[in-house]
C-alpha positions in Angstrom: -70.2 -20.7 -21.8 -70.6 -17.8 -19.4 -71.1 -15.4 -22.2 -74.0 -17.5 -23.5 -75.5 -17.6 -20.0 -75.1 -13.8 -19.6 -76.8 -13.3 -23.0 -79.6 -15.7 -22.2 -80.2 -14.0 -18.8 -80.2 -10.5 -20.5 -82.8 -11.8 -23.0 -85.0 -12.9 -20.1 -84.7 -9.5 -18.5 -82.5 -10.6 -15.6 -79.8 -8.2 -14.7 -76.5 -10.0 -14.6 -75.4 -8.0 -11.5 -78.2 -9.7 -9.5 -76.6 -13.1 -10.2 -73.3 -12.3 -8.5 -74.4 -13.4 -5.1 -75.4 -16.8 -6.5 -72.0 -17.3 -8.2 -70.3 -16.3 -4.9 -72.5 -18.8 -3.1 -71.5 -21.6 -5.5 -67.8 -20.7 -5.0 -68.2 -20.6 -1.2 -70.2 -23.9 -1.2 -67.5 -25.6 -3.3 -64.9 -24.3 -0.8 -66.8 -25.8 2.1 -67.0 -29.2 0.2 -63.2 -29.0 -0.4 -62.6 -28.3 3.3 -64.8 -31.3 4.3 -63.0 -33.6 1.9 -59.6 -32.4 3.3 -60.8 -33.0 6.9 -62.0 -36.5 6.0 -58.8 -37.3 4.3 -56.8 -36.2 7.3 -58.9 -38.3 9.6 -58.7 -41.3 7.3 -54.9 -41.2 7.4 -55.0 -41.2 11.2 -57.5 -44.1 11.2 -55.2 -46.0 8.9 -51.8 -45.5 10.7 -53.1 -44.8 14.2 -52.7 -46.9 17.4 -55.7 -47.4 19.5 -55.9 -46.9 23.3 -58.5 -46.4 26.0 -58.7 -43.0 27.6 -60.7 -41.3 30.3 -62.3 -37.9 30.3 -60.6 -35.9 33.0 -62.2 -32.5 32.5 -63.4 -29.9 30.1 -61.5 -27.0 28.5 -63.4 -23.7 27.9 -61.9 -21.7 25.0 -63.1 -18.6 23.2 -65.2 -19.3 20.2 -64.5 -18.2 16.7 -68.1 -16.7 16.7 -67.1 -13.7 18.8 -65.6 -12.3 21.9 -68.6 -13.1 24.1 -68.9 -16.7 23.0 -67.0 -19.8 24.2 -66.9 -23.5 23.5 -66.3 -26.4 25.9 -64.2 -29.3 24.8 -63.7 -32.7 26.5 -60.2 -33.3 27.8 -59.1 -37.0 27.6 -56.0 -38.6 29.2 -54.6 -41.9 27.7 -51.5 -43.9 27.9 -49.6 -44.8 24.7 -48.2 -48.2 24.0 -44.8 -47.1 25.2 -46.2 -45.9 28.5 -46.4 -42.1 27.8 -49.4 -40.4 29.4 -50.9 -37.9 27.0 -53.7 -35.4 27.5 -55.7 -34.2 24.5 -58.7 -32.0 23.9 -61.6 -33.1 21.7 -62.0 -31.4 18.3 -65.6 -30.4 18.6 -66.9 -28.2 21.3 -70.2 -29.1 23.0 -71.9 -27.5 26.0 -72.2 -30.7 27.9 -68.4 -31.7 27.8 -68.0 -31.3 31.6 -70.6 -34.1 32.2 -68.3 -36.7 30.7 -65.6 -36.6 33.4 -64.8 -40.1 34.4 -66.2 -41.8 31.3 -64.0 -44.0 29.2 -63.5 -43.4 25.5 -61.5 -44.9 22.7 -58.6 -42.8 21.4 -56.8 -43.2 18.0 -53.3 -41.5 18.0 -50.4 -41.1 15.7 -47.6 -43.3 17.2 -45.0 -40.8 15.9 -46.8 -37.8 17.4 -49.2 -39.0 20.1 -50.7 -35.5 20.7 -52.2 -35.9 17.2 -55.2 -37.9 18.4 -58.8 -38.4 17.6 -61.4 -39.5 20.0 -63.0 -42.7 18.7 -66.6 -41.4 18.6 -68.9 -40.8 15.7 -69.0 -37.1 16.2 -65.3 -36.7 16.5 -64.5 -39.0 13.6 -67.2 -37.8 11.1 -68.8 -34.7 12.6 -66.7 -31.8 11.3 -66.3 -33.3 7.8 -70.0 -34.1 7.5 -71.0 -30.6 8.5 -68.7 -29.0 5.9 -69.6 -31.5 3.2 -73.4 -31.3 3.7 -73.5 -27.5 4.2 -71.3 -26.9 1.1 -73.3 -29.3 -1.0 -76.6 -27.8 0.0 -75.3 -24.2 -0.6 -73.9 -25.2 -4.0 -77.1 -26.9 -5.1 -79.3 -24.0 -3.9 -77.2 -21.4 -5.6 -77.0 -23.4 -8.9 -80.8 -23.7 -8.8 -81.1 -20.0 -8.3 -78.8 -19.4 -11.3 -80.8 -21.7 -13.5 -84.3 -20.6 -12.4 -83.5 -16.9 -12.5 
């Protein structure tokens, strides 16, 4: 199949070397989709087996960002009590600049009863945000690169 595509492109005057970035884009886009599916599967498992509790934002943690040495992200810190009376403190999964404004606000928490530190804040952004970002970005990149391959 790829030999036929290369031959067809060569007949149209397209240099095959110019197509490499599009193929890399397709591979990267599919990797992002796979990461999004993995994140969603992990969260679905926690939603299925998890215990629910009410928690309260007690602060915000500032951590270095993966974007570089001069960037940082703020994560909401939530404290909750498990069914057996253990007090647990967890950090939200997604960093947002306004995390410090949530102090004192109540939030639902879903935690693994066998490992209560493995918890998910029961909000749309925490439950679906990361997976959606990976899935949509990966799908758009894959489609755009496939269109480039077909059109060129």
